[in-house]
C-alpha positions in Angstrom: 57.6 -11.5 -13.4 58.0 -10.7 -17.1 55.2 -8.0 -16.4 56.9 -6.5 -13.6 60.3 -6.1 -15.6 58.5 -4.4 -18.7 57.0 -2.4 -16.2 60.4 -1.3 -14.8 61.9 -0.7 -18.2 58.5 1.5 -19.3 59.4 3.6 -16.0 63.2 3.5 -16.6 62.5 4.9 -20.3 59.8 7.5 -19.2 62.1 9.0 -16.6 65.2 9.1 -19.2 62.4 10.9 -21.9 61.2 13.2 -19.7 64.1 14.1 -17.6 67.5 13.5 -18.5 67.2 13.4 -22.8 67.8 16.9 -23.5 66.2 18.2 -26.6 68.8 19.8 -29.1 68.3 23.9 -29.0 69.8 26.7 -31.5 72.0 29.2 -29.6 69.8 32.4 -28.6 71.8 34.2 -30.7 72.1 32.1 -33.7 72.2 34.6 -37.0 70.6 33.8 -40.5 73.5 34.0 -43.2 72.4 35.3 -46.4 74.0 35.2 -49.8 75.2 38.6 -51.7 73.6 39.0 -55.1 76.6 40.2 -56.8 79.5 38.5 -55.6 77.9 35.3 -53.7 79.6 35.9 -50.4 77.3 35.2 -47.1 76.9 37.7 -44.7 74.8 38.0 -41.5 71.3 39.1 -42.2 72.2 41.9 -39.1 75.0 43.1 -41.6 73.9 42.9 -45.1 72.6 45.8 -47.1 69.6 45.4 -48.7 68.6 47.0 -51.7 65.7 46.8 -53.8 64.7 43.6 -51.8 68.0 41.7 -52.2 70.9 41.6 -50.2 74.6 42.7 -50.4 77.4 42.1 -48.5 78.9 45.7 -49.1 78.1 49.2 -50.7 80.2 48.3 -53.8 78.4 45.3 -54.3 75.3 47.3 -53.9 76.1 49.9 -55.7 77.5 48.0 -58.6 74.0 45.9 -59.8 
């Protein structure tokens, strides 16, 4: 009788693990944030200005360095 209860619990646990439990996923449109070398402001990597291998938040910060 105890074996049947343990087997039932294992089956229920396996069903939960494989079918019901959802794994956390990052949104597909998530962006990487980078820090400006000059002022320390965080900006998305798509909007950042790259100069000499460093990230800047604006043209003013890029030209000031």
